[in-house]
PDB file of N, CA, C and O in Angstrom:
ATOM      1  N   MET A   1      37.868 -14.873 -31.504  1.00  0.00           N
ATOM      2  CA  MET A   1      37.879 -14.264 -30.196  1.00  0.00           C
ATOM      3  C   MET A   1      36.773 -13.211 -30.070  1.00  0.00           C
ATOM      4  O   MET A   1      36.147 -13.098 -29.016  1.00  0.00           O
ATOM      5  N   ALA A   2      36.534 -12.457 -31.112  1.00  0.00           N
ATOM      6  CA  ALA A   2      35.504 -11.418 -31.062  1.00  0.00           C
ATOM      7  C   ALA A   2      34.115 -12.019 -30.945  1.00  0.00           C
ATOM      8  O   ALA A   2      33.211 -11.406 -30.377  1.00  0.00           O
ATOM      9  N   ASP A   3      33.948 -13.224 -31.484  1.00  0.00           N
ATOM     10  CA  ASP A   3      32.658 -13.883 -31.399  1.00  0.00           C
ATOM     11  C   ASP A   3      32.332 -14.238 -29.946  1.00  0.00           C
ATOM     12  O   ASP A   3      31.197 -14.064 -29.503  1.00  0.00           O
ATOM     13  N   VAL A   4      33.318 -14.730 -29.216  1.00  0.00           N
ATOM     14  CA  VAL A   4      33.117 -15.073 -27.806  1.00  0.00           C
ATOM     15  C   VAL A   4      32.867 -13.810 -26.987  1.00  0.00           C
ATOM     16  O   VAL A   4      32.011 -13.806 -26.102  1.00  0.00           O
ATOM     17  N   LEU A   5      33.595 -12.756 -27.270  1.00  0.00           N
ATOM     18  CA  LEU A   5      33.414 -11.502 -26.550  1.00  0.00           C
ATOM     19  C   LEU A   5      32.024 -10.930 -26.781  1.00  0.00           C
ATOM     20  O   LEU A   5      31.396 -10.441 -25.842  1.00  0.00           O
ATOM     21  N   SER A   6      31.541 -10.982 -28.002  1.00  0.00           N
ATOM     22  CA  SER A   6      30.198 -10.460 -28.275  1.00  0.00           C
ATOM     23  C   SER A   6      29.127 -11.276 -27.566  1.00  0.00           C
ATOM     24  O   SER A   6      28.136 -10.707 -27.109  1.00  0.00           O
ATOM     25  N   ARG A   7      29.291 -12.581 -27.461  1.00  0.00           N
ATOM     26  CA  ARG A   7      28.335 -13.408 -26.729  1.00  0.00           C
ATOM     27  C   ARG A   7      28.360 -13.085 -25.236  1.00  0.00           C
ATOM     28  O   ARG A   7      27.311 -13.024 -24.594  1.00  0.00           O
ATOM     29  N   VAL A   8      29.538 -12.882 -24.694  1.00  0.00           N
ATOM     30  CA  VAL A   8      29.658 -12.538 -23.275  1.00  0.00           C
ATOM     31  C   VAL A   8      29.019 -11.183 -22.997  1.00  0.00           C
ATOM     32  O   VAL A   8      28.336 -11.022 -21.986  1.00  0.00           O
ATOM     33  N   LEU A   9      29.229 -10.211 -23.874  1.00  0.00           N
ATOM     34  CA  LEU A   9      28.650  -8.888 -23.682  1.00  0.00           C
ATOM     35  C   LEU A   9      27.126  -8.915 -23.784  1.00  0.00           C
ATOM     36  O   LEU A   9      26.444  -8.237 -23.016  1.00  0.00           O
ATOM     37  N   ILE A  10      26.592  -9.683 -24.714  1.00  0.00           N
ATOM     38  CA  ILE A  10      25.139  -9.777 -24.847  1.00  0.00           C
ATOM     39  C   ILE A  10      24.540 -10.493 -23.644  1.00  0.00           C
ATOM     40  O   ILE A  10      23.490 -10.088 -23.147  1.00  0.00           O
ATOM     41  N   ALA A  11      25.194 -11.553 -23.169  1.00  0.00           N
ATOM     42  CA  ALA A  11      24.695 -12.278 -21.998  1.00  0.00           C
ATOM     43  C   ALA A  11      24.807 -11.434 -20.739  1.00  0.00           C
ATOM     44  O   ALA A  11      23.977 -11.560 -19.838  1.00  0.00           O
ATOM     45  N   SER A  12      25.808 -10.585 -20.661  1.00  0.00           N
ATOM     46  CA  SER A  12      25.956  -9.757 -19.459  1.00  0.00           C
ATOM     47  C   SER A  12      24.845  -8.711 -19.362  1.00  0.00           C
ATOM     48  O   SER A  12      24.504  -8.286 -18.258  1.00  0.00           O
ATOM     49  N   ARG A  13      24.281  -8.294 -20.476  1.00  0.00           N
ATOM     50  CA  ARG A  13      23.151  -7.357 -20.420  1.00  0.00           C
ATOM     51  C   ARG A  13      21.969  -7.990 -19.719  1.00  0.00           C
ATOM     52  O   ARG A  13      21.330  -7.354 -18.881  1.00  0.00           O
ATOM     53  N   VAL A  14      21.670  -9.244 -20.053  1.00  0.00           N
ATOM     54  CA  VAL A  14      20.547  -9.935 -19.426  1.00  0.00           C
ATOM     55  C   VAL A  14      20.847 -10.206 -17.956  1.00  0.00           C
ATOM     56  O   VAL A  14      19.970 -10.043 -17.107  1.00  0.00           O
ATOM     57  N   ALA A  15      22.070 -10.617 -17.647  1.00  0.00           N
ATOM     58  CA  ALA A  15      22.432 -10.907 -16.264  1.00  0.00           C
ATOM     59  C   ALA A  15      22.359  -9.646 -15.403  1.00  0.00           C
ATOM     60  O   ALA A  15      21.878  -9.695 -14.271  1.00  0.00           O
ATOM     61  N   LEU A  16      22.831  -8.527 -15.931  1.00  0.00           N
ATOM     62  CA  LEU A  16      22.745  -7.277 -15.179  1.00  0.00           C
ATOM     63  C   LEU A  16      21.301  -6.821 -15.016  1.00  0.00           C
ATOM     64  O   LEU A  16      20.937  -6.287 -13.968  1.00  0.00           O
ATOM     65  N   LEU A  17      20.487  -7.021 -16.023  1.00  0.00           N
ATOM     66  CA  LEU A  17      19.077  -6.670 -15.927  1.00  0.00           C
ATOM     67  C   LEU A  17      18.393  -7.480 -14.833  1.00  0.00           C
ATOM     68  O   LEU A  17      17.663  -6.924 -14.012  1.00  0.00           O
ATOM     69  N   VAL A  18      18.626  -8.788 -14.817  1.00  0.00           N
ATOM     70  CA  VAL A  18      18.013  -9.638 -13.799  1.00  0.00           C
ATOM     71  C   VAL A  18      18.525  -9.260 -12.417  1.00  0.00           C
ATOM     72  O   VAL A  18      17.735  -9.170 -11.477  1.00  0.00           O
ATOM     73  N   GLY A  19      19.813  -9.038 -12.272  1.00  0.00           N
ATOM     74  CA  GLY A  19      20.382  -8.688 -10.974  1.00  0.00           C
ATOM     75  C   GLY A  19      19.862  -7.365 -10.441  1.00  0.00           C
ATOM     76  O   GLY A  19      19.421  -7.285  -9.295  1.00  0.00           O
ATOM     77  N   LEU A  20      19.911  -6.335 -11.260  1.00  0.00           N
ATOM     78  CA  LEU A  20      19.465  -5.018 -10.806  1.00  0.00           C
ATOM     79  C   LEU A  20      17.961  -4.958 -10.571  1.00  0.00           C
ATOM     80  O   LEU A  20      17.499  -4.336  -9.614  1.00  0.00           O
ATOM     81  N   ALA A  21      17.204  -5.605 -11.446  1.00  0.00           N
ATOM     82  CA  ALA A  21      15.749  -5.587 -11.278  1.00  0.00           C
ATOM     83  C   ALA A  21      15.314  -6.389 -10.063  1.00  0.00           C
ATOM     84  O   ALA A  21      14.376  -5.992  -9.372  1.00  0.00           O
ATOM     85  N   SER A  22      15.980  -7.519  -9.784  1.00  0.00           N
ATOM     86  CA  SER A  22      15.594  -8.302  -8.610  1.00  0.00           C
ATOM     87  C   SER A  22      15.974  -7.585  -7.317  1.00  0.00           C
ATOM     88  O   SER A  22      15.238  -7.657  -6.333  1.00  0.00           O
ATOM     89  N   VAL A  23      17.100  -6.904  -7.309  1.00  0.00           N
ATOM     90  CA  VAL A  23      17.474  -6.129  -6.120  1.00  0.00           C
ATOM     91  C   VAL A  23      16.516  -4.958  -5.929  1.00  0.00           C
ATOM     92  O   VAL A  23      16.102  -4.674  -4.805  1.00  0.00           O
ATOM     93  N   GLY A  24      16.164  -4.283  -7.007  1.00  0.00           N
ATOM     94  CA  GLY A  24      15.217  -3.172  -6.905  1.00  0.00           C
ATOM     95  C   GLY A  24      13.833  -3.616  -6.460  1.00  0.00           C
ATOM     96  O   GLY A  24      13.196  -2.960  -5.636  1.00  0.00           O
ATOM     97  N   THR A  25      13.366  -4.742  -7.014  1.00  0.00           N
ATOM     98  CA  THR A  25      12.063  -5.263  -6.611  1.00  0.00           C
ATOM     99  C   THR A  25      12.080  -5.718  -5.167  1.00  0.00           C
ATOM    100  O   THR A  25      11.131  -5.470  -4.424  1.00  0.00           O
ATOM    101  N   GLY A  26      13.165  -6.388  -4.759  1.00  0.00           N
ATOM    102  CA  GLY A  26      13.292  -6.796  -3.360  1.00  0.00           C
ATOM    103  C   GLY A  26      13.345  -5.606  -2.421  1.00  0.00           C
ATOM    104  O   GLY A  26      12.798  -5.653  -1.319  1.00  0.00           O
ATOM    105  N   LEU A  27      14.001  -4.540  -2.853  1.00  0.00           N
ATOM    106  CA  LEU A  27      14.057  -3.323  -2.051  1.00  0.00           C
ATOM    107  C   LEU A  27      12.679  -2.705  -1.897  1.00  0.00           C
ATOM    108  O   LEU A  27      12.303  -2.281  -0.805  1.00  0.00           O
ATOM    109  N   LEU A  28      11.928  -2.652  -2.986  1.00  0.00           N
ATOM    110  CA  LEU A  28      10.582  -2.090  -2.904  1.00  0.00           C
ATOM    111  C   LEU A  28       9.652  -2.938  -2.045  1.00  0.00           C
ATOM    112  O   LEU A  28       8.919  -2.407  -1.210  1.00  0.00           O
ATOM    113  N   LEU A  29       9.680  -4.266  -2.247  1.00  0.00           N
ATOM    114  CA  LEU A  29       8.818  -5.151  -1.461  1.00  0.00           C
ATOM    115  C   LEU A  29       9.219  -5.160   0.009  1.00  0.00           C
ATOM    116  O   LEU A  29       8.369  -5.027   0.888  1.00  0.00           O
ATOM    117  N   GLY A  30      10.503  -5.315   0.274  1.00  0.00           N
ATOM    118  CA  GLY A  30      10.979  -5.354   1.655  1.00  0.00           C
ATOM    119  C   GLY A  30      10.863  -4.011   2.351  1.00  0.00           C
ATOM    120  O   GLY A  30      10.500  -3.941   3.525  1.00  0.00           O
ATOM    121  N   GLY A  31      11.171  -2.948   1.625  1.00  0.00           N
ATOM    122  CA  GLY A  31      11.040  -1.610   2.205  1.00  0.00           C
ATOM    123  C   GLY A  31       9.601  -1.254   2.502  1.00  0.00           C
ATOM    124  O   GLY A  31       9.293  -0.659   3.534  1.00  0.00           O
ATOM    125  N   GLY A  32       8.717  -1.626   1.581  1.00  0.00           N
ATOM    126  CA  GLY A  32       7.289  -1.377   1.808  1.00  0.00           C
ATOM    127  C   GLY A  32       6.756  -2.172   2.983  1.00  0.00           C
ATOM    128  O   GLY A  32       5.995  -1.652   3.799  1.00  0.00           O
ATOM    129  N   ALA A  33       7.158  -3.441   3.071  1.00  0.00           N
ATOM    130  CA  ALA A  33       6.713  -4.264   4.207  1.00  0.00           C
ATOM    131  C   ALA A  33       7.278  -3.728   5.516  1.00  0.00           C
ATOM    132  O   ALA A  33       6.592  -3.736   6.538  1.00  0.00           O
ATOM    133  N   GLY A  34       8.516  -3.267   5.491  1.00  0.00           N
ATOM    134  CA  GLY A  34       9.114  -2.693   6.693  1.00  0.00           C
ATOM    135  C   GLY A  34       8.437  -1.402   7.116  1.00  0.00           C
ATOM    136  O   GLY A  34       8.239  -1.161   8.307  1.00  0.00           O
ATOM    137  N   LEU A  35       8.084  -0.575   6.150  1.00  0.00           N
ATOM    138  CA  LEU A  35       7.376   0.663   6.470  1.00  0.00           C
ATOM    139  C   LEU A  35       6.007   0.386   7.068  1.00  0.00           C
ATOM    140  O   LEU A  35       5.598   1.041   8.027  1.00  0.00           O
ATOM    141  N   VAL A  36       5.294  -0.588   6.499  1.00  0.00           N
ATOM    142  CA  VAL A  36       3.974  -0.943   7.030  1.00  0.00           C
ATOM    143  C   VAL A  36       4.109  -1.519   8.430  1.00  0.00           C
ATOM    144  O   VAL A  36       3.343  -1.162   9.326  1.00  0.00           O
ATOM    145  N   ALA A  37       5.077  -2.406   8.624  1.00  0.00           N
ATOM    146  CA  ALA A  37       5.264  -3.015   9.948  1.00  0.00           C
ATOM    147  C   ALA A  37       5.690  -1.977  10.985  1.00  0.00           C
ATOM    148  O   ALA A  37       5.248  -2.033  12.132  1.00  0.00           O
ATOM    149  N   GLY A  38       6.527  -1.049  10.599  1.00  0.00           N
ATOM    150  CA  GLY A  38       6.977  -0.032  11.537  1.00  0.00           C
ATOM    151  C   GLY A  38       5.911   0.997  11.863  1.00  0.00           C
ATOM    152  O   GLY A  38       5.819   1.459  13.001  1.00  0.00           O
ATOM    153  N   TYR A  39       5.113   1.356  10.884  1.00  0.00           N
ATOM    154  CA  TYR A  39       4.090   2.371  11.107  1.00  0.00           C
ATOM    155  C   TYR A  39       2.882   1.798  11.836  1.00  0.00           C
ATOM    156  O   TYR A  39       2.398   2.387  12.802  1.00  0.00           O
ATOM    157  N   ALA A  40       2.397   0.649  11.373  1.00  0.00           N
ATOM    158  CA  ALA A  40       1.179   0.081  11.948  1.00  0.00           C
ATOM    159  C   ALA A  40       1.462  -0.612  13.272  1.00  0.00           C
ATOM    160  O   ALA A  40       0.712  -0.446  14.234  1.00  0.00           O
ATOM    161  N   GLY A  41       2.549  -1.392  13.329  1.00  0.00           N
ATOM    162  CA  GLY A  41       2.856  -2.136  14.547  1.00  0.00           C
ATOM    163  C   GLY A  41       1.790  -3.182  14.838  1.00  0.00           C
ATOM    164  O   GLY A  41       0.964  -3.487  13.979  1.00  0.00           O
ATOM    165  N   GLY A  42       1.807  -3.718  16.019  1.00  0.00           N
ATOM    166  CA  GLY A  42       0.782  -4.652  16.465  1.00  0.00           C
ATOM    167  C   GLY A  42       0.650  -5.868  15.581  1.00  0.00           C
ATOM    168  O   GLY A  42       1.632  -6.559  15.308  1.00  0.00           O
ATOM    169  N   TRP A  43      -0.582  -6.135  15.126  1.00  0.00           N
ATOM    170  CA  TRP A  43      -0.863  -7.349  14.361  1.00  0.00           C
ATOM    171  C   TRP A  43      -0.205  -7.317  12.989  1.00  0.00           C
ATOM    172  O   TRP A  43       0.184  -8.365  12.473  1.00  0.00           O
ATOM    173  N   ALA A  44      -0.070  -6.127  12.382  1.00  0.00           N
ATOM    174  CA  ALA A  44       0.576  -6.033  11.065  1.00  0.00           C
ATOM    175  C   ALA A  44       2.058  -6.388  11.184  1.00  0.00           C
ATOM    176  O   ALA A  44       2.606  -7.095  10.337  1.00  0.00           O
ATOM    177  N   ASP A  45       2.694  -5.896  12.233  1.00  0.00           N
ATOM    178  CA  ASP A  45       4.105  -6.206  12.467  1.00  0.00           C
ATOM    179  C   ASP A  45       4.292  -7.696  12.710  1.00  0.00           C
ATOM    180  O   ASP A  45       5.216  -8.309  12.176  1.00  0.00           O
ATOM    181  N   THR A  46       3.413  -8.270  13.515  1.00  0.00           N
ATOM    182  CA  THR A  46       3.505  -9.699  13.825  1.00  0.00           C
ATOM    183  C   THR A  46       3.265 -10.540  12.576  1.00  0.00           C
ATOM    184  O   THR A  46       3.989 -11.509  12.342  1.00  0.00           O
ATOM    185  N   GLY A  47       2.273 -10.194  11.776  1.00  0.00           N
ATOM    186  CA  GLY A  47       1.982 -10.950  10.553  1.00  0.00           C
ATOM    187  C   GLY A  47       3.097 -10.870   9.528  1.00  0.00           C
ATOM    188  O   GLY A  47       3.470 -11.882   8.933  1.00  0.00           O
ATOM    189  N   LEU A  48       3.630  -9.678   9.318  1.00  0.00           N
ATOM    190  CA  LEU A  48       4.725  -9.529   8.364  1.00  0.00           C
ATOM    191  C   LEU A  48       5.994 -10.225   8.852  1.00  0.00           C
ATOM    192  O   LEU A  48       6.762 -10.753   8.048  1.00  0.00           O
ATOM    193  N   MET A  49       6.212 -10.228  10.153  1.00  0.00           N
ATOM    194  CA  MET A  49       7.383 -10.924  10.688  1.00  0.00           C
ATOM    195  C   MET A  49       7.239 -12.433  10.545  1.00  0.00           C
ATOM    196  O   MET A  49       8.226 -13.129  10.309  1.00  0.00           O
ATOM    197  N   LEU A  50       6.018 -12.945  10.685  1.00  0.00           N
ATOM    198  CA  LEU A  50       5.798 -14.382  10.466  1.00  0.00           C
ATOM    199  C   LEU A  50       6.061 -14.764   9.012  1.00  0.00           C
ATOM    200  O   LEU A  50       6.659 -15.805   8.740  1.00  0.00           O
ATOM    201  N   ILE A  51       5.617 -13.929   8.085  1.00  0.00           N
ATOM    202  CA  ILE A  51       5.883 -14.196   6.665  1.00  0.00           C
ATOM    203  C   ILE A  51       7.375 -14.154   6.377  1.00  0.00           C
ATOM    204  O   ILE A  51       7.893 -14.995   5.642  1.00  0.00           O
ATOM    205  N   THR A  52       8.064 -13.181   6.952  1.00  0.00           N
ATOM    206  CA  THR A  52       9.511 -13.074   6.759  1.00  0.00           C
ATOM    207  C   THR A  52      10.230 -14.264   7.369  1.00  0.00           C
ATOM    208  O   THR A  52      11.178 -14.778   6.775  1.00  0.00           O
ATOM    209  N   ASP A  53       9.801 -14.711   8.539  1.00  0.00           N
ATOM    210  CA  ASP A  53      10.408 -15.887   9.156  1.00  0.00           C
ATOM    211  C   ASP A  53      10.202 -17.138   8.312  1.00  0.00           C
ATOM    212  O   ASP A  53      11.088 -17.989   8.236  1.00  0.00           O
ATOM    213  N   MET A  54       9.037 -17.255   7.678  1.00  0.00           N
ATOM    214  CA  MET A  54       8.795 -18.403   6.803  1.00  0.00           C
ATOM    215  C   MET A  54       9.710 -18.351   5.574  1.00  0.00           C
ATOM    216  O   MET A  54      10.186 -19.391   5.117  1.00  0.00           O
ATOM    217  N   LEU A  55       9.957 -17.162   5.041  1.00  0.00           N
ATOM    218  CA  LEU A  55      10.868 -17.051   3.898  1.00  0.00           C
ATOM    219  C   LEU A  55      12.301 -17.380   4.288  1.00  0.00           C
ATOM    220  O   LEU A  55      13.033 -17.991   3.508  1.00  0.00           O
ATOM    221  N   PHE A  56      12.706 -16.981   5.488  1.00  0.00           N
ATOM    222  CA  PHE A  56      14.070 -17.273   5.944  1.00  0.00           C
ATOM    223  C   PHE A  56      14.244 -18.731   6.335  1.00  0.00           C
ATOM    224  O   PHE A  56      15.378 -19.201   6.432  1.00  0.00           O
ATOM    225  N   ALA A  57      13.151 -19.469   6.566  1.00  0.00           N
ATOM    226  CA  ALA A  57      13.244 -20.867   6.973  1.00  0.00           C
ATOM    227  C   ALA A  57      13.691 -21.763   5.822  1.00  0.00           C
ATOM    228  O   ALA A  57      14.239 -22.838   6.062  1.00  0.00           O
ATOM    229  N   PHE A  58      13.470 -21.345   4.583  1.00  0.00           N
ATOM    230  CA  PHE A  58      13.843 -22.139   3.421  1.00  0.00           C
ATOM    231  C   PHE A  58      15.130 -21.584   2.814  1.00  0.00           C
ATOM    232  O   PHE A  58      15.357 -20.374   2.840  1.00  0.00           O
ATOM    233  N   PRO A  59      15.975 -22.465   2.266  1.00  0.00           N
ATOM    234  CA  PRO A  59      17.169 -21.971   1.552  1.00  0.00           C
ATOM    235  C   PRO A  59      16.744 -21.158   0.328  1.00  0.00           C
ATOM    236  O   PRO A  59      15.747 -21.473  -0.321  1.00  0.00           O
ATOM    237  N   ALA A  60      17.499 -20.127   0.025  1.00  0.00           N
ATOM    238  CA  ALA A  60      17.095 -19.169  -1.003  1.00  0.00           C
ATOM    239  C   ALA A  60      17.081 -19.765  -2.407  1.00  0.00           C
ATOM    240  O   ALA A  60      16.143 -19.516  -3.165  1.00  0.00           O
ATOM    241  N   VAL A  61      18.085 -20.538  -2.768  1.00  0.00           N
ATOM    242  CA  VAL A  61      18.175 -21.041  -4.144  1.00  0.00           C
ATOM    243  C   VAL A  61      17.069 -22.060  -4.451  1.00  0.00           C
ATOM    244  O   VAL A  61      16.414 -21.928  -5.484  1.00  0.00           O
ATOM    245  N   PRO A  62      16.831 -23.075  -3.596  1.00  0.00           N
ATOM    246  CA  PRO A  62      15.712 -23.977  -3.905  1.00  0.00           C
ATOM    247  C   PRO A  62      14.355 -23.271  -3.892  1.00  0.00           C
ATOM    248  O   PRO A  62      13.469 -23.617  -4.674  1.00  0.00           O
ATOM    249  N   LEU A  63      14.190 -22.285  -3.010  1.00  0.00           N
ATOM    250  CA  LEU A  63      12.941 -21.536  -2.994  1.00  0.00           C
ATOM    251  C   LEU A  63      12.765 -20.734  -4.277  1.00  0.00           C
ATOM    252  O   LEU A  63      11.667 -20.693  -4.833  1.00  0.00           O
ATOM    253  N   ALA A  64      13.823 -20.103  -4.751  1.00  0.00           N
ATOM    254  CA  ALA A  64      13.742 -19.352  -6.008  1.00  0.00           C
ATOM    255  C   ALA A  64      13.462 -20.279  -7.189  1.00  0.00           C
ATOM    256  O   ALA A  64      12.703 -19.920  -8.090  1.00  0.00           O
ATOM    257  N   LEU A  65      14.066 -21.462  -7.194  1.00  0.00           N
ATOM    258  CA  LEU A  65      13.793 -22.424  -8.262  1.00  0.00           C
ATOM    259  C   LEU A  65      12.348 -22.898  -8.224  1.00  0.00           C
ATOM    260  O   LEU A  65      11.707 -23.029  -9.266  1.00  0.00           O
ATOM    261  N   ALA A  66      11.833 -23.156  -7.022  1.00  0.00           N
ATOM    262  CA  ALA A  66      10.438 -23.593  -6.902  1.00  0.00           C
ATOM    263  C   ALA A  66       9.478 -22.491  -7.347  1.00  0.00           C
ATOM    264  O   ALA A  66       8.503 -22.759  -8.049  1.00  0.00           O
ATOM    265  N   LEU A  67       9.752 -21.260  -6.939  1.00  0.00           N
ATOM    266  CA  LEU A  67       8.896 -20.152  -7.353  1.00  0.00           C
ATOM    267  C   LEU A  67       8.945 -19.937  -8.860  1.00  0.00           C
ATOM    268  O   LEU A  67       7.916 -19.670  -9.480  1.00  0.00           O
ATOM    269  N   ALA A  68      10.124 -20.050  -9.451  1.00  0.00           N
ATOM    270  CA  ALA A  68      10.242 -19.895 -10.902  1.00  0.00           C
ATOM    271  C   ALA A  68       9.514 -21.022 -11.634  1.00  0.00           C
ATOM    272  O   ALA A  68       8.943 -20.803 -12.703  1.00  0.00           O
ATOM    273  N   ALA A  69       9.534 -22.231 -11.059  1.00  0.00           N
ATOM    274  CA  ALA A  69       8.814 -23.343 -11.686  1.00  0.00           C
ATOM    275  C   ALA A  69       7.308 -23.147 -11.569  1.00  0.00           C
ATOM    276  O   ALA A  69       6.568 -23.490 -12.491  1.00  0.00           O
ATOM    277  N   ILE A  70       6.847 -22.601 -10.449  1.00  0.00           N
ATOM    278  CA  ILE A  70       5.413 -22.370 -10.265  1.00  0.00           C
ATOM    279  C   ILE A  70       4.924 -21.236 -11.165  1.00  0.00           C
ATOM    280  O   ILE A  70       3.860 -21.337 -11.776  1.00  0.00           O
ATOM    281  N   LEU A  71       5.704 -20.158 -11.242  1.00  0.00           N
ATOM    282  CA  LEU A  71       5.292 -18.992 -12.030  1.00  0.00           C
ATOM    283  C   LEU A  71       5.384 -19.240 -13.531  1.00  0.00           C
ATOM    284  O   LEU A  71       4.640 -18.635 -14.303  1.00  0.00           O
ATOM    285  N   GLY A  72       6.282 -20.116 -13.949  1.00  0.00           N
ATOM    286  CA  GLY A  72       6.429 -20.416 -15.370  1.00  0.00           C
ATOM    287  C   GLY A  72       7.614 -19.676 -15.977  1.00  0.00           C
ATOM    288  O   GLY A  72       8.292 -18.911 -15.293  1.00  0.00           O
ATOM    289  N   PRO A  73       7.858 -19.906 -17.253  1.00  0.00           N
ATOM    290  CA  PRO A  73       9.018 -19.291 -17.895  1.00  0.00           C
ATOM    291  C   PRO A  73       8.816 -17.799 -18.137  1.00  0.00           C
ATOM    292  O   PRO A  73       7.689 -17.314 -18.232  1.00  0.00           O
ATOM    293  N   GLY A  74       9.902 -17.107 -18.232  1.00  0.00           N
ATOM    294  CA  GLY A  74       9.861 -15.682 -18.539  1.00  0.00           C
ATOM    295  C   GLY A  74      10.819 -14.905 -17.658  1.00  0.00           C
ATOM    296  O   GLY A  74      11.078 -15.272 -16.512  1.00  0.00           O
ATOM    297  N   LEU A  75      11.327 -13.847 -18.207  1.00  0.00           N
ATOM    298  CA  LEU A  75      12.303 -13.029 -17.493  1.00  0.00           C
ATOM    299  C   LEU A  75      11.679 -12.343 -16.283  1.00  0.00           C
ATOM    300  O   LEU A  75      12.307 -12.275 -15.226  1.00  0.00           O
ATOM    301  N   PHE A  76      10.457 -11.835 -16.417  1.00  0.00           N
ATOM    302  CA  PHE A  76       9.791 -11.174 -15.303  1.00  0.00           C
ATOM    303  C   PHE A  76       9.549 -12.145 -14.152  1.00  0.00           C
ATOM    304  O   PHE A  76       9.705 -11.769 -12.990  1.00  0.00           O
ATOM    305  N   ASN A  77       9.175 -13.379 -14.452  1.00  0.00           N
ATOM    306  CA  ASN A  77       8.930 -14.375 -13.414  1.00  0.00           C
ATOM    307  C   ASN A  77      10.215 -14.759 -12.688  1.00  0.00           C
ATOM    308  O   ASN A  77      10.193 -15.013 -11.483  1.00  0.00           O
ATOM    309  N   VAL A  78      11.327 -14.804 -13.405  1.00  0.00           N
ATOM    310  CA  VAL A  78      12.611 -15.089 -12.769  1.00  0.00           C
ATOM    311  C   VAL A  78      12.994 -13.951 -11.826  1.00  0.00           C
ATOM    312  O   VAL A  78      13.458 -14.194 -10.712  1.00  0.00           O
ATOM    313  N   ILE A  79      12.803 -12.722 -12.267  1.00  0.00           N
ATOM    314  CA  ILE A  79      13.114 -11.570 -11.423  1.00  0.00           C
ATOM    315  C   ILE A  79      12.249 -11.582 -10.173  1.00  0.00           C
ATOM    316  O   ILE A  79      12.747 -11.326  -9.076  1.00  0.00           O
ATOM    317  N   LEU A  80      10.969 -11.872 -10.320  1.00  0.00           N
ATOM    318  CA  LEU A  80      10.067 -11.929  -9.175  1.00  0.00           C
ATOM    319  C   LEU A  80      10.426 -13.054  -8.213  1.00  0.00           C
ATOM    320  O   LEU A  80      10.353 -12.873  -6.998  1.00  0.00           O
ATOM    321  N   ALA A  81      10.814 -14.214  -8.743  1.00  0.00           N
ATOM    322  CA  ALA A  81      11.185 -15.341  -7.895  1.00  0.00           C
ATOM    323  C   ALA A  81      12.459 -15.046  -7.116  1.00  0.00           C
ATOM    324  O   ALA A  81      12.537 -15.354  -5.927  1.00  0.00           O
ATOM    325  N   ILE A  82      13.449 -14.461  -7.759  1.00  0.00           N
ATOM    326  CA  ILE A  82      14.705 -14.149  -7.077  1.00  0.00           C
ATOM    327  C   ILE A  82      14.497 -13.070  -6.022  1.00  0.00           C
ATOM    328  O   ILE A  82      15.029 -13.179  -4.918  1.00  0.00           O
ATOM    329  N   SER A  83      13.746 -12.048  -6.338  1.00  0.00           N
ATOM    330  CA  SER A  83      13.532 -10.971  -5.366  1.00  0.00           C
ATOM    331  C   SER A  83      12.687 -11.427  -4.192  1.00  0.00           C
ATOM    332  O   SER A  83      12.853 -10.910  -3.088  1.00  0.00           O
ATOM    333  N   THR A  84      11.793 -12.372  -4.392  1.00  0.00           N
ATOM    334  CA  THR A  84      10.984 -12.891  -3.282  1.00  0.00           C
ATOM    335  C   THR A  84      11.787 -13.855  -2.425  1.00  0.00           C
ATOM    336  O   THR A  84      11.629 -13.868  -1.204  1.00  0.00           O
ATOM    337  N   ALA A  85      12.637 -14.654  -3.033  1.00  0.00           N
ATOM    338  CA  ALA A  85      13.390 -15.661  -2.290  1.00  0.00           C
ATOM    339  C   ALA A  85      14.531 -15.067  -1.487  1.00  0.00           C
ATOM    340  O   ALA A  85      15.003 -15.709  -0.550  1.00  0.00           O
ATOM    341  N   ASN A  86      14.990 -13.880  -1.810  1.00  0.00           N
ATOM    342  CA  ASN A  86      16.089 -13.241  -1.087  1.00  0.00           C
ATOM    343  C   ASN A  86      15.597 -11.989  -0.384  1.00  0.00           C
ATOM    344  O   ASN A  86      15.857 -10.885  -0.861  1.00  0.00           O
ATOM    345  N   PRO A  87      14.892 -12.124   0.739  1.00  0.00           N
ATOM    346  CA  PRO A  87      14.365 -10.932   1.394  1.00  0.00           C
ATOM    347  C   PRO A  87      15.409 -10.123   2.137  1.00  0.00           C
ATOM    348  O   PRO A  87      15.163  -8.962   2.460  1.00  0.00           O
ATOM    349  N   GLY A  88      16.563 -10.697   2.415  1.00  0.00           N
ATOM    350  CA  GLY A  88      17.527  -9.982   3.244  1.00  0.00           C
ATOM    351  C   GLY A  88      18.762  -9.589   2.538  1.00  0.00           C
ATOM    352  O   GLY A  88      19.648  -8.979   3.137  1.00  0.00           O
TER     353      GLY A  88
END
């Protein structure tokens, strides 16, 4: 029983790292884009909204899988793919 518990605890460290890092990265990317769109307005707002609309047009899970396949293996690439695929 302790062997299973130790595996679950070790796996939960990686899962929490991916979850928290992807939410933080998404917050930074989305917050930064929102600040730029709100401050600049005009063409910057329109361009960023078009990019956001394109991201919302695709389902999040297949988009994250495609981005992870394009970026290649690695924990950082998975975090980047998840945070990019879930803008909202």
